[in-house]
mmJSON file of the N, C-alpha and C atoms, coordinates in Angstrom:
{"data_MODEL":{"atom_site":{
"group_PDB":["ATOM","ATOM","ATOM","ATOM","ATOM","ATOM","ATOM","ATOM","ATOM","ATOM","ATOM","ATOM","ATOM","ATOM","ATOM","ATOM","ATOM","ATOM","ATOM","ATOM","ATOM","ATOM","ATOM","ATOM","ATOM","ATOM","ATOM","ATOM","ATOM","ATOM","ATOM","ATOM","ATOM","ATOM","ATOM","ATOM","ATOM","ATOM","ATOM","ATOM","ATOM","ATOM","ATOM","ATOM","ATOM","ATOM","ATOM","ATOM","ATOM","ATOM","ATOM","ATOM","ATOM","ATOM","ATOM","ATOM","ATOM","ATOM","ATOM","ATOM","ATOM","ATOM","ATOM","ATOM","ATOM","ATOM","ATOM","ATOM","ATOM","ATOM","ATOM","ATOM","ATOM","ATOM","ATOM","ATOM","ATOM","ATOM","ATOM","ATOM","ATOM","ATOM","ATOM","ATOM","ATOM","ATOM","ATOM","ATOM","ATOM","ATOM","ATOM","ATOM","ATOM","ATOM","ATOM","ATOM","ATOM","ATOM","ATOM","ATOM","ATOM","ATOM","ATOM","ATOM","ATOM","ATOM","ATOM","ATOM","ATOM","ATOM","ATOM","ATOM","ATOM","ATOM","ATOM","ATOM","ATOM","ATOM","ATOM","ATOM","ATOM","ATOM","ATOM","ATOM","ATOM","ATOM","ATOM","ATOM","ATOM","ATOM","ATOM","ATOM","ATOM","ATOM","ATOM","ATOM","ATOM","ATOM","ATOM","ATOM","ATOM","ATOM","ATOM","ATOM","ATOM","ATOM","ATOM","ATOM","ATOM","ATOM","ATOM","ATOM","ATOM","ATOM","ATOM","ATOM","ATOM","ATOM","ATOM","ATOM","ATOM","ATOM","ATOM","ATOM","ATOM","ATOM","ATOM","ATOM","ATOM","ATOM","ATOM","ATOM","ATOM","ATOM","ATOM","ATOM","ATOM","ATOM","ATOM","ATOM","ATOM","ATOM","ATOM","ATOM","ATOM","ATOM","ATOM","ATOM","ATOM","ATOM","ATOM","ATOM","ATOM","ATOM","ATOM","ATOM","ATOM","ATOM","ATOM","ATOM","ATOM","ATOM","ATOM","ATOM","ATOM","ATOM","ATOM","ATOM","ATOM","ATOM","ATOM","ATOM","ATOM","ATOM","ATOM","ATOM","ATOM","ATOM","ATOM","ATOM","ATOM","ATOM","ATOM","ATOM","ATOM","ATOM","ATOM","ATOM","ATOM","ATOM","ATOM"],
"id":[1,2,3,4,5,6,7,8,9,10,11,12,13,14,15,16,17,18,19,20,21,22,23,24,25,26,27,28,29,30,31,32,33,34,35,36,37,38,39,40,41,42,43,44,45,46,47,48,49,50,51,52,53,54,55,56,57,58,59,60,61,62,63,64,65,66,67,68,69,70,71,72,73,74,75,76,77,78,79,80,81,82,83,84,85,86,87,88,89,90,91,92,93,94,95,96,97,98,99,100,101,102,103,104,105,106,107,108,109,110,111,112,113,114,115,116,117,118,119,120,121,122,123,124,125,126,127,128,129,130,131,132,133,134,135,136,137,138,139,140,141,142,143,144,145,146,147,148,149,150,151,152,153,154,155,156,157,158,159,160,161,162,163,164,165,166,167,168,169,170,171,172,173,174,175,176,177,178,179,180,181,182,183,184,185,186,187,188,189,190,191,192,193,194,195,196,197,198,199,200,201,202,203,204,205,206,207,208,209,210,211,212,213,214,215,216,217,218,219,220,221,222,223,224,225,226,227,228,229,230,231],
"type_symbol":["N","C","C","N","C","C","N","C","C","N","C","C","N","C","C","N","C","C","N","C","C","N","C","C","N","C","C","N","C","C","N","C","C","N","C","C","N","C","C","N","C","C","N","C","C","N","C","C","N","C","C","N","C","C","N","C","C","N","C","C","N","C","C","N","C","C","N","C","C","N","C","C","N","C","C","N","C","C","N","C","C","N","C","C","N","C","C","N","C","C","N","C","C","N","C","C","N","C","C","N","C","C","N","C","C","N","C","C","N","C","C","N","C","C","N","C","C","N","C","C","N","C","C","N","C","C","N","C","C","N","C","C","N","C","C","N","C","C","N","C","C","N","C","C","N","C","C","N","C","C","N","C","C","N","C","C","N","C","C","N","C","C","N","C","C","N","C","C","N","C","C","N","C","C","N","C","C","N","C","C","N","C","C","N","C","C","N","C","C","N","C","C","N","C","C","N","C","C","N","C","C","N","C","C","N","C","C","N","C","C","N","C","C","N","C","C","N","C","C","N","C","C","N","C","C","N","C","C","N","C","C"],
"label_atom_id":["N","CA","C","N","CA","C","N","CA","C","N","CA","C","N","CA","C","N","CA","C","N","CA","C","N","CA","C","N","CA","C","N","CA","C","N","CA","C","N","CA","C","N","CA","C","N","CA","C","N","CA","C","N","CA","C","N","CA","C","N","CA","C","N","CA","C","N","CA","C","N","CA","C","N","CA","C","N","CA","C","N","CA","C","N","CA","C","N","CA","C","N","CA","C","N","CA","C","N","CA","C","N","CA","C","N","CA","C","N","CA","C","N","CA","C","N","CA","C","N","CA","C","N","CA","C","N","CA","C","N","CA","C","N","CA","C","N","CA","C","N","CA","C","N","CA","C","N","CA","C","N","CA","C","N","CA","C","N","CA","C","N","CA","C","N","CA","C","N","CA","C","N","CA","C","N","CA","C","N","CA","C","N","CA","C","N","CA","C","N","CA","C","N","CA","C","N","CA","C","N","CA","C","N","CA","C","N","CA","C","N","CA","C","N","CA","C","N","CA","C","N","CA","C","N","CA","C","N","CA","C","N","CA","C","N","CA","C","N","CA","C","N","CA","C","N","CA","C","N","CA","C","N","CA","C","N","CA","C","N","CA","C","N","CA","C","N","CA","C"],
"label_alt_id":[null,null,null,null,null,null,null,null,null,null,null,null,null,null,null,null,null,null,null,null,null,null,null,null,null,null,null,null,null,null,null,null,null,null,null,null,null,null,null,null,null,null,null,null,null,null,null,null,null,null,null,null,null,null,null,null,null,null,null,null,null,null,null,null,null,null,null,null,null,null,null,null,null,null,null,null,null,null,null,null,null,null,null,null,null,null,null,null,null,null,null,null,null,null,null,null,null,null,null,null,null,null,null,null,null,null,null,null,null,null,null,null,null,null,null,null,null,null,null,null,null,null,null,null,null,null,null,null,null,null,null,null,null,null,null,null,null,null,null,null,null,null,null,null,null,null,null,null,null,null,null,null,null,null,null,null,null,null,null,null,null,null,null,null,null,null,null,null,null,null,null,null,null,null,null,null,null,null,null,null,null,null,null,null,null,null,null,null,null,null,null,null,null,null,null,null,null,null,null,null,null,null,null,null,null,null,null,null,null,null,null,null,null,null,null,null,null,null,null,null,null,null,null,null,null,null,null,null,null,null,null],
"label_comp_id":["MET","MET","MET","ARG","ARG","ARG","SER","SER","SER","ASP","ASP","ASP","GLN","GLN","GLN","GLN","GLN","GLN","GLY","GLY","GLY","HIS","HIS","HIS","ARG","ARG","ARG","LYS","LYS","LYS","ARG","ARG","ARG","ARG","ARG","ARG","GLY","GLY","GLY","SER","SER","SER","ARG","ARG","ARG","GLY","GLY","GLY","GLY","GLY","GLY","ARG","ARG","ARG","PRO","PRO","PRO","PRO","PRO","PRO","ALA","ALA","ALA","PHE","PHE","PHE","ASP","ASP","ASP","PRO","PRO","PRO","VAL","VAL","VAL","ASP","ASP","ASP","TYR","TYR","TYR","ARG","ARG","ARG","ASN","ASN","ASN","ARG","ARG","ARG","ASN","ASN","ASN","VAL","VAL","VAL","VAL","VAL","VAL","GLU","GLU","GLU","CYS","CYS","CYS","GLY","GLY","GLY","PHE","PHE","PHE","CYS","CYS","CYS","HIS","HIS","HIS","VAL","VAL","VAL","LYS","LYS","LYS","GLN","GLN","GLN","TRP","TRP","TRP","ARG","ARG","ARG","GLY","GLY","GLY","LEU","LEU","LEU","ALA","ALA","ALA","THR","THR","THR","ARG","ARG","ARG","TYR","TYR","TYR","ASP","ASP","ASP","LYS","LYS","LYS","LEU","LEU","LEU","ALA","ALA","ALA","LEU","LEU","LEU","THR","THR","THR","PHE","PHE","PHE","ARG","ARG","ARG","GLY","GLY","GLY","GLY","GLY","GLY","ALA","ALA","ALA","VAL","VAL","VAL","LEU","LEU","LEU","LYS","LYS","LYS","ALA","ALA","ALA","ILE","ILE","ILE","VAL","VAL","VAL","THR","THR","THR","TRP","TRP","TRP","LEU","LEU","LEU","ARG","ARG","ARG","ALA","ALA","ALA","LEU","LEU","LEU","GLY","GLY","GLY","ASP","ASP","ASP","THR","THR","THR","PRO","PRO","PRO"],
"label_asym_id":["A","A","A","A","A","A","A","A","A","A","A","A","A","A","A","A","A","A","A","A","A","A","A","A","A","A","A","A","A","A","A","A","A","A","A","A","A","A","A","A","A","A","A","A","A","A","A","A","A","A","A","A","A","A","A","A","A","A","A","A","A","A","A","A","A","A","A","A","A","A","A","A","A","A","A","A","A","A","A","A","A","A","A","A","A","A","A","A","A","A","A","A","A","A","A","A","A","A","A","A","A","A","A","A","A","A","A","A","A","A","A","A","A","A","A","A","A","A","A","A","A","A","A","A","A","A","A","A","A","A","A","A","A","A","A","A","A","A","A","A","A","A","A","A","A","A","A","A","A","A","A","A","A","A","A","A","A","A","A","A","A","A","A","A","A","A","A","A","A","A","A","A","A","A","A","A","A","A","A","A","A","A","A","A","A","A","A","A","A","A","A","A","A","A","A","A","A","A","A","A","A","A","A","A","A","A","A","A","A","A","A","A","A","A","A","A","A","A","A","A","A","A","A","A","A","A","A","A","A","A","A"],
"label_entity_id":["1","1","1","1","1","1","1","1","1","1","1","1","1","1","1","1","1","1","1","1","1","1","1","1","1","1","1","1","1","1","1","1","1","1","1","1","1","1","1","1","1","1","1","1","1","1","1","1","1","1","1","1","1","1","1","1","1","1","1","1","1","1","1","1","1","1","1","1","1","1","1","1","1","1","1","1","1","1","1","1","1","1","1","1","1","1","1","1","1","1","1","1","1","1","1","1","1","1","1","1","1","1","1","1","1","1","1","1","1","1","1","1","1","1","1","1","1","1","1","1","1","1","1","1","1","1","1","1","1","1","1","1","1","1","1","1","1","1","1","1","1","1","1","1","1","1","1","1","1","1","1","1","1","1","1","1","1","1","1","1","1","1","1","1","1","1","1","1","1","1","1","1","1","1","1","1","1","1","1","1","1","1","1","1","1","1","1","1","1","1","1","1","1","1","1","1","1","1","1","1","1","1","1","1","1","1","1","1","1","1","1","1","1","1","1","1","1","1","1","1","1","1","1","1","1","1","1","1","1","1","1"],
"label_seq_id":[1,1,1,2,2,2,3,3,3,4,4,4,5,5,5,6,6,6,7,7,7,8,8,8,9,9,9,10,10,10,11,11,11,12,12,12,13,13,13,14,14,14,15,15,15,16,16,16,17,17,17,18,18,18,19,19,19,20,20,20,21,21,21,22,22,22,23,23,23,24,24,24,25,25,25,26,26,26,27,27,27,28,28,28,29,29,29,30,30,30,31,31,31,32,32,32,33,33,33,34,34,34,35,35,35,36,36,36,37,37,37,38,38,38,39,39,39,40,40,40,41,41,41,42,42,42,43,43,43,44,44,44,45,45,45,46,46,46,47,47,47,48,48,48,49,49,49,50,50,50,51,51,51,52,52,52,53,53,53,54,54,54,55,55,55,56,56,56,57,57,57,58,58,58,59,59,59,60,60,60,61,61,61,62,62,62,63,63,63,64,64,64,65,65,65,66,66,66,67,67,67,68,68,68,69,69,69,70,70,70,71,71,71,72,72,72,73,73,73,74,74,74,75,75,75,76,76,76,77,77,77],
"pdbx_PDB_ins_code":[null,null,null,null,null,null,null,null,null,null,null,null,null,null,null,null,null,null,null,null,null,null,null,null,null,null,null,null,null,null,null,null,null,null,null,null,null,null,null,null,null,null,null,null,null,null,null,null,null,null,null,null,null,null,null,null,null,null,null,null,null,null,null,null,null,null,null,null,null,null,null,null,null,null,null,null,null,null,null,null,null,null,null,null,null,null,null,null,null,null,null,null,null,null,null,null,null,null,null,null,null,null,null,null,null,null,null,null,null,null,null,null,null,null,null,null,null,null,null,null,null,null,null,null,null,null,null,null,null,null,null,null,null,null,null,null,null,null,null,null,null,null,null,null,null,null,null,null,null,null,null,null,null,null,null,null,null,null,null,null,null,null,null,null,null,null,null,null,null,null,null,null,null,null,null,null,null,null,null,null,null,null,null,null,null,null,null,null,null,null,null,null,null,null,null,null,null,null,null,null,null,null,null,null,null,null,null,null,null,null,null,null,null,null,null,null,null,null,null,null,null,null,null,null,null,null,null,null,null,null,null],
"Cartn_x":[-3.024,-4.389,-5.247,-6.122,-6.986,-7.94,-8.573,-9.606,-10.878,-11.283,-12.554,-12.449,-11.034,-10.856,-11.408,-10.77,-11.052,-12.696,-13.231,-14.607,-15.377,-14.875,-15.752,-15.675,-14.252,-14.252,-14.854,-14.921,-15.586,-17.086,-17.729,-19.122,-19.389,-18.4,-18.909,-18.697,-17.712,-17.7,-17.225,-17.826,-17.429,-17.746,-18.405,-18.814,-17.645,-16.685,-15.701,-14.348,-13.495,-12.323,-11.119,-10.459,-9.584,-9.781,-9.354,-9.889,-9.772,-10.562,-10.535,-9.525,-9.04,-7.878,-7.082,-5.458,-4.762,-5.012,-5.425,-5.355,-4.277,-3.394,-2.198,-2.438,-3.691,-3.788,-4.03,-4.681,-4.93,-3.743,-2.726,-1.573,-0.623,-0.492,0.398,-0.13,-1.17,-1.895,-1.416,-1.581,-1.349,0.281,1.242,2.48,2.994,2.389,2.649,2.339,1.082,0.766,1.763,2.259,3.034,4.452,4.976,5.895,6.022,4.959,4.646,4.725,4.202,4.12,5.82,6.303,7.807,8.655,8.418,9.051,9.213,7.85,7.399,7.851,7.911,8.554,10.177,10.745,12.103,12.514,11.615,11.99,11.681,12.544,12.893,11.655,11.287,10.288,8.797,8.586,7.251,7.451,8.411,8.715,8.685,9.401,9.261,8.232,7.461,6.02,6.61,7.528,7.827,6.902,6.211,5.334,4.133,3.92,2.831,1.351,1.462,0.236,-0.213,-1.32,-1.828,-1.326,-1.798,-1.506,-0.06,0.934,2.35,2.688,1.956,2.305,1.907,0.621,-0.089,0.704,1.232,2.017,3.4,3.984,5.275,4.793,3.653,3.289,3.028,2.301,2.233,3.747,4.442,5.621,6.599,6.362,7.108,6.273,5.171,4.647,4.802,4.936,5.243,6.847,7.548,9.062,9.151,8.371,8.522,7.784,6.699,6.355,7.052,7.898,8.76,9.938,10.458,11.589,11.198,9.994,9.688,9.261,8.828,8.654,10.004,11.233,12.234,13.046,12.691,13.366,12.575,11.535,10.962,11.336,11.287,11.971,10.833],
"Cartn_y":[25.635,25.413,26.565,27.157,28.172,27.931,28.749,28.736,28.118,28.813,28.036,26.671,26.039,24.688,23.933,24.24,23.636,23.619,24.846,24.763,23.821,23.863,23.025,21.644,21.019,19.792,19.407,20.386,20.184,20.088,20.715,20.777,19.572,18.864,17.687,16.338,16.477,15.447,14.032,13.046,11.659,11.438,12.359,12.246,12.819,13.211,13.851,14.371,14.957,15.579,14.531,14.567,13.594,12.611,11.415,10.483,11.013,10.481,10.602,10.501,9.219,8.493,7.533,7.451,6.46,5.181,4.276,2.93,2.079,1.759,0.808,-0.35,-1.107,-2.269,-1.787,-0.888,-0.412,0.081,0.86,1.403,0.45,-0.812,-1.954,-2.679,-2.672,-3.586,-2.559,-1.123,-0.394,-0.362,-0.487,-0.525,-1.759,-2.936,-4.232,-4.025,-3.306,-3.489,-2.423,-1.457,-0.127,-1.059,-1.96,-2.7,-3.828,-4.031,-5.002,-4.406,-3.269,-2.285,-1.967,-1.643,-1.298,-2.293,-3.634,-4.64,-5.023,-4.924,-5.194,-4.089,-3.006,-1.624,-1.862,-2.833,-3.003,-3.584,-4.444,-5.202,-4.043,-3.776,-2.771,-2.969,-4.013,-4.202,-3.53,-3.784,-3.174,-1.758,-1.3,0.166,0.951,0.676,1.534,1.611,0.299,0.147,0.508,-0.363,-0.299,-1.081,-2.109,-3.077,-1.99,-2.486,-1.67,-2.473,-3.618,-4.144,-4.673,-4.44,-4.55,-5.962,-6.887,-8.121,-8.682,-8.087,-8.199,-7.708,-6.646,-6.006,-6.751,-7.569,-8.35,-9.545,-10.367,-11.271,-11.083,-9.815,-9.622,-9.661,-8.816,-8.685,-10.066,-10.959,-12.338,-13.206,-12.914,-13.71,-13.278,-11.707,-11.201,-11.666,-11.85,-12.531,-13.775,-14.677,-16.151,-16.078,-15.149,-15.463,-15.177,-14.129,-13.439,-14.561,-15.289,-16.41,-17.616,-17.976,-19.177,-18.966,-17.528,-17.28,-17.452,-16.777,-17.031,-18.216,-19.333,-20.516,-21.341,-20.731,-21.519,-21.534,-20.789,-20.815,-21.843,-22.434,-23.601,-24.744,-25.764,-27.052,-27.81],
"Cartn_z":[11.607,11.029,11.17,10.462,10.28,11.473,12.314,13.202,12.187,11.205,10.77,10.22,9.774,9.547,10.965,12.025,13.306,13.651,13.349,13.728,12.911,11.554,10.748,11.203,11.437,11.839,12.959,14.102,15.435,15.23,14.045,13.601,12.863,12.177,11.559,12.548,13.345,14.398,13.735,14.05,13.505,12.057,11.361,9.83,8.892,9.247,8.565,9.358,8.458,9.198,9.415,10.232,10.899,11.573,11.777,12.43,14.047,14.823,16.122,16.845,16.532,17.346,16.638,16.726,16.377,16.582,15.416,15.695,15.309,16.318,15.959,15.078,15.16,14.285,12.874,12.642,11.088,10.671,11.566,10.905,10.558,11.473,11.271,9.744,9.786,8.574,7.345,7.291,6.351,6.083,7.1,6.831,6.213,6.471,5.778,4.495,4.058,2.513,1.748,2.526,1.684,1.584,2.601,2.414,1.119,1.426,-0.216,-1.162,-1.372,-2.721,-3.022,-2.019,-1.912,-2.653,-1.974,-2.336,-3.915,-4.22,-5.652,-6.597,-6.311,-6.966,-7.132,-6.367,-6.34,-7.807,-8.438,-9.848,-10.764,-11.567,-12.567,-13.436,-14.042,-15.04,-14.594,-13.39,-12.831,-12.406,-11.997,-11.569,-12.705,-13.621,-14.915,-15.716,-15.866,-16.605,-18.228,-18.602,-20.065,-20.73,-20.401,-21.166,-21.937,-23.025,-23.849,-23.449,-23.161,-23.125,-21.564,-21.009,-19.754,-19.207,-20.336,-19.998,-19.794,-20.476,-20.244,-18.816,-18.469,-17.169,-16.097,-16.042,-15.184,-14.862,-16.155,-16.094,-15.159,-15.558,-14.675,-13.154,-12.889,-11.613,-10.899,-11.58,-11.249,-10.983,-12.071,-11.932,-10.582,-10.314,-9.285,-7.762,-7.677,-6.648,-6.312,-7.604,-7.244,-6.972,-7.432,-6.832,-5.678,-5.243,-3.707,-2.724,-3.201,-2.379,-2.171,-3.16,-3.339,-2.306,-2.39,-1.561,-0.069,0.074,1.498,1.984,0.867,1.41,1.398,0.853,0.742,2.233,3.087,4.287,5.304,5.184,5.736,5.14,6.245,5.897,5.075],
"occupancy":[1.0,1.0,1.0,1.0,1.0,1.0,1.0,1.0,1.0,1.0,1.0,1.0,1.0,1.0,1.0,1.0,1.0,1.0,1.0,1.0,1.0,1.0,1.0,1.0,1.0,1.0,1.0,1.0,1.0,1.0,1.0,1.0,1.0,1.0,1.0,1.0,1.0,1.0,1.0,1.0,1.0,1.0,1.0,1.0,1.0,1.0,1.0,1.0,1.0,1.0,1.0,1.0,1.0,1.0,1.0,1.0,1.0,1.0,1.0,1.0,1.0,1.0,1.0,1.0,1.0,1.0,1.0,1.0,1.0,1.0,1.0,1.0,1.0,1.0,1.0,1.0,1.0,1.0,1.0,1.0,1.0,1.0,1.0,1.0,1.0,1.0,1.0,1.0,1.0,1.0,1.0,1.0,1.0,1.0,1.0,1.0,1.0,1.0,1.0,1.0,1.0,1.0,1.0,1.0,1.0,1.0,1.0,1.0,1.0,1.0,1.0,1.0,1.0,1.0,1.0,1.0,1.0,1.0,1.0,1.0,1.0,1.0,1.0,1.0,1.0,1.0,1.0,1.0,1.0,1.0,1.0,1.0,1.0,1.0,1.0,1.0,1.0,1.0,1.0,1.0,1.0,1.0,1.0,1.0,1.0,1.0,1.0,1.0,1.0,1.0,1.0,1.0,1.0,1.0,1.0,1.0,1.0,1.0,1.0,1.0,1.0,1.0,1.0,1.0,1.0,1.0,1.0,1.0,1.0,1.0,1.0,1.0,1.0,1.0,1.0,1.0,1.0,1.0,1.0,1.0,1.0,1.0,1.0,1.0,1.0,1.0,1.0,1.0,1.0,1.0,1.0,1.0,1.0,1.0,1.0,1.0,1.0,1.0,1.0,1.0,1.0,1.0,1.0,1.0,1.0,1.0,1.0,1.0,1.0,1.0,1.0,1.0,1.0,1.0,1.0,1.0,1.0,1.0,1.0,1.0,1.0,1.0,1.0,1.0,1.0,1.0,1.0,1.0,1.0,1.0,1.0],
"B_iso_or_equiv":[0.0,0.0,0.0,0.0,0.0,0.0,0.0,0.0,0.0,0.0,0.0,0.0,0.0,0.0,0.0,0.0,0.0,0.0,0.0,0.0,0.0,0.0,0.0,0.0,0.0,0.0,0.0,0.0,0.0,0.0,0.0,0.0,0.0,0.0,0.0,0.0,0.0,0.0,0.0,0.0,0.0,0.0,0.0,0.0,0.0,0.0,0.0,0.0,0.0,0.0,0.0,0.0,0.0,0.0,0.0,0.0,0.0,0.0,0.0,0.0,0.0,0.0,0.0,0.0,0.0,0.0,0.0,0.0,0.0,0.0,0.0,0.0,0.0,0.0,0.0,0.0,0.0,0.0,0.0,0.0,0.0,0.0,0.0,0.0,0.0,0.0,0.0,0.0,0.0,0.0,0.0,0.0,0.0,0.0,0.0,0.0,0.0,0.0,0.0,0.0,0.0,0.0,0.0,0.0,0.0,0.0,0.0,0.0,0.0,0.0,0.0,0.0,0.0,0.0,0.0,0.0,0.0,0.0,0.0,0.0,0.0,0.0,0.0,0.0,0.0,0.0,0.0,0.0,0.0,0.0,0.0,0.0,0.0,0.0,0.0,0.0,0.0,0.0,0.0,0.0,0.0,0.0,0.0,0.0,0.0,0.0,0.0,0.0,0.0,0.0,0.0,0.0,0.0,0.0,0.0,0.0,0.0,0.0,0.0,0.0,0.0,0.0,0.0,0.0,0.0,0.0,0.0,0.0,0.0,0.0,0.0,0.0,0.0,0.0,0.0,0.0,0.0,0.0,0.0,0.0,0.0,0.0,0.0,0.0,0.0,0.0,0.0,0.0,0.0,0.0,0.0,0.0,0.0,0.0,0.0,0.0,0.0,0.0,0.0,0.0,0.0,0.0,0.0,0.0,0.0,0.0,0.0,0.0,0.0,0.0,0.0,0.0,0.0,0.0,0.0,0.0,0.0,0.0,0.0,0.0,0.0,0.0,0.0,0.0,0.0,0.0,0.0,0.0,0.0,0.0,0.0],
"pdbx_formal_charge":[null,null,null,null,null,null,null,null,null,null,null,null,null,null,null,null,null,null,null,null,null,null,null,null,null,null,null,null,null,null,null,null,null,null,null,null,null,null,null,null,null,null,null,null,null,null,null,null,null,null,null,null,null,null,null,null,null,null,null,null,null,null,null,null,null,null,null,null,null,null,null,null,null,null,null,null,null,null,null,null,null,null,null,null,null,null,null,null,null,null,null,null,null,null,null,null,null,null,null,null,null,null,null,null,null,null,null,null,null,null,null,null,null,null,null,null,null,null,null,null,null,null,null,null,null,null,null,null,null,null,null,null,null,null,null,null,null,null,null,null,null,null,null,null,null,null,null,null,null,null,null,null,null,null,null,null,null,null,null,null,null,null,null,null,null,null,null,null,null,null,null,null,null,null,null,null,null,null,null,null,null,null,null,null,null,null,null,null,null,null,null,null,null,null,null,null,null,null,null,null,null,null,null,null,null,null,null,null,null,null,null,null,null,null,null,null,null,null,null,null,null,null,null,null,null,null,null,null,null,null,null],
"auth_seq_id":[1,1,1,2,2,2,3,3,3,4,4,4,5,5,5,6,6,6,7,7,7,8,8,8,9,9,9,10,10,10,11,11,11,12,12,12,13,13,13,14,14,14,15,15,15,16,16,16,17,17,17,18,18,18,19,19,19,20,20,20,21,21,21,22,22,22,23,23,23,24,24,24,25,25,25,26,26,26,27,27,27,28,28,28,29,29,29,30,30,30,31,31,31,32,32,32,33,33,33,34,34,34,35,35,35,36,36,36,37,37,37,38,38,38,39,39,39,40,40,40,41,41,41,42,42,42,43,43,43,44,44,44,45,45,45,46,46,46,47,47,47,48,48,48,49,49,49,50,50,50,51,51,51,52,52,52,53,53,53,54,54,54,55,55,55,56,56,56,57,57,57,58,58,58,59,59,59,60,60,60,61,61,61,62,62,62,63,63,63,64,64,64,65,65,65,66,66,66,67,67,67,68,68,68,69,69,69,70,70,70,71,71,71,72,72,72,73,73,73,74,74,74,75,75,75,76,76,76,77,77,77],
"auth_comp_id":["MET","MET","MET","ARG","ARG","ARG","SER","SER","SER","ASP","ASP","ASP","GLN","GLN","GLN","GLN","GLN","GLN","GLY","GLY","GLY","HIS","HIS","HIS","ARG","ARG","ARG","LYS","LYS","LYS","ARG","ARG","ARG","ARG","ARG","ARG","GLY","GLY","GLY","SER","SER","SER","ARG","ARG","ARG","GLY","GLY","GLY","GLY","GLY","GLY","ARG","ARG","ARG","PRO","PRO","PRO","PRO","PRO","PRO","ALA","ALA","ALA","PHE","PHE","PHE","ASP","ASP","ASP","PRO","PRO","PRO","VAL","VAL","VAL","ASP","ASP","ASP","TYR","TYR","TYR","ARG","ARG","ARG","ASN","ASN","ASN","ARG","ARG","ARG","ASN","ASN","ASN","VAL","VAL","VAL","VAL","VAL","VAL","GLU","GLU","GLU","CYS","CYS","CYS","GLY","GLY","GLY","PHE","PHE","PHE","CYS","CYS","CYS","HIS","HIS","HIS","VAL","VAL","VAL","LYS","LYS","LYS","GLN","GLN","GLN","TRP","TRP","TRP","ARG","ARG","ARG","GLY","GLY","GLY","LEU","LEU","LEU","ALA","ALA","ALA","THR","THR","THR","ARG","ARG","ARG","TYR","TYR","TYR","ASP","ASP","ASP","LYS","LYS","LYS","LEU","LEU","LEU","ALA","ALA","ALA","LEU","LEU","LEU","THR","THR","THR","PHE","PHE","PHE","ARG","ARG","ARG","GLY","GLY","GLY","GLY","GLY","GLY","ALA","ALA","ALA","VAL","VAL","VAL","LEU","LEU","LEU","LYS","LYS","LYS","ALA","ALA","ALA","ILE","ILE","ILE","VAL","VAL","VAL","THR","THR","THR","TRP","TRP","TRP","LEU","LEU","LEU","ARG","ARG","ARG","ALA","ALA","ALA","LEU","LEU","LEU","GLY","GLY","GLY","ASP","ASP","ASP","THR","THR","THR","PRO","PRO","PRO"],
"auth_asym_id":["A","A","A","A","A","A","A","A","A","A","A","A","A","A","A","A","A","A","A","A","A","A","A","A","A","A","A","A","A","A","A","A","A","A","A","A","A","A","A","A","A","A","A","A","A","A","A","A","A","A","A","A","A","A","A","A","A","A","A","A","A","A","A","A","A","A","A","A","A","A","A","A","A","A","A","A","A","A","A","A","A","A","A","A","A","A","A","A","A","A","A","A","A","A","A","A","A","A","A","A","A","A","A","A","A","A","A","A","A","A","A","A","A","A","A","A","A","A","A","A","A","A","A","A","A","A","A","A","A","A","A","A","A","A","A","A","A","A","A","A","A","A","A","A","A","A","A","A","A","A","A","A","A","A","A","A","A","A","A","A","A","A","A","A","A","A","A","A","A","A","A","A","A","A","A","A","A","A","A","A","A","A","A","A","A","A","A","A","A","A","A","A","A","A","A","A","A","A","A","A","A","A","A","A","A","A","A","A","A","A","A","A","A","A","A","A","A","A","A","A","A","A","A","A","A","A","A","A","A","A","A"],
"auth_atom_id":["N","CA","C","N","CA","C","N","CA","C","N","CA","C","N","CA","C","N","CA","C","N","CA","C","N","CA","C","N","CA","C","N","CA","C","N","CA","C","N","CA","C","N","CA","C","N","CA","C","N","CA","C","N","CA","C","N","CA","C","N","CA","C","N","CA","C","N","CA","C","N","CA","C","N","CA","C","N","CA","C","N","CA","C","N","CA","C","N","CA","C","N","CA","C","N","CA","C","N","CA","C","N","CA","C","N","CA","C","N","CA","C","N","CA","C","N","CA","C","N","CA","C","N","CA","C","N","CA","C","N","CA","C","N","CA","C","N","CA","C","N","CA","C","N","CA","C","N","CA","C","N","CA","C","N","CA","C","N","CA","C","N","CA","C","N","CA","C","N","CA","C","N","CA","C","N","CA","C","N","CA","C","N","CA","C","N","CA","C","N","CA","C","N","CA","C","N","CA","C","N","CA","C","N","CA","C","N","CA","C","N","CA","C","N","CA","C","N","CA","C","N","CA","C","N","CA","C","N","CA","C","N","CA","C","N","CA","C","N","CA","C","N","CA","C","N","CA","C","N","CA","C","N","CA","C","N","CA","C","N","CA","C","N","CA","C","N","CA","C"],
"pdbx_PDB_model_num":[1,1,1,1,1,1,1,1,1,1,1,1,1,1,1,1,1,1,1,1,1,1,1,1,1,1,1,1,1,1,1,1,1,1,1,1,1,1,1,1,1,1,1,1,1,1,1,1,1,1,1,1,1,1,1,1,1,1,1,1,1,1,1,1,1,1,1,1,1,1,1,1,1,1,1,1,1,1,1,1,1,1,1,1,1,1,1,1,1,1,1,1,1,1,1,1,1,1,1,1,1,1,1,1,1,1,1,1,1,1,1,1,1,1,1,1,1,1,1,1,1,1,1,1,1,1,1,1,1,1,1,1,1,1,1,1,1,1,1,1,1,1,1,1,1,1,1,1,1,1,1,1,1,1,1,1,1,1,1,1,1,1,1,1,1,1,1,1,1,1,1,1,1,1,1,1,1,1,1,1,1,1,1,1,1,1,1,1,1,1,1,1,1,1,1,1,1,1,1,1,1,1,1,1,1,1,1,1,1,1,1,1,1,1,1,1,1,1,1,1,1,1,1,1,1,1,1,1,1,1,1]
}}}
């Protein structure tokens, strides 16, 4: 990293630049969301976005969410 970038980050302090510390709770929550998106994108209809109408695409996303939810509930008695 260039020295002028380091100086700018130090000058800005908590108002900008990179976060001061790693927060494992925030990272865990972000990972859950990213895994959820990857799971949804496994369905070819949503990943390729062949639908012309937004309503049809939204219906596919809702259908995938329902199927995922029912599969998760299928393991419970």
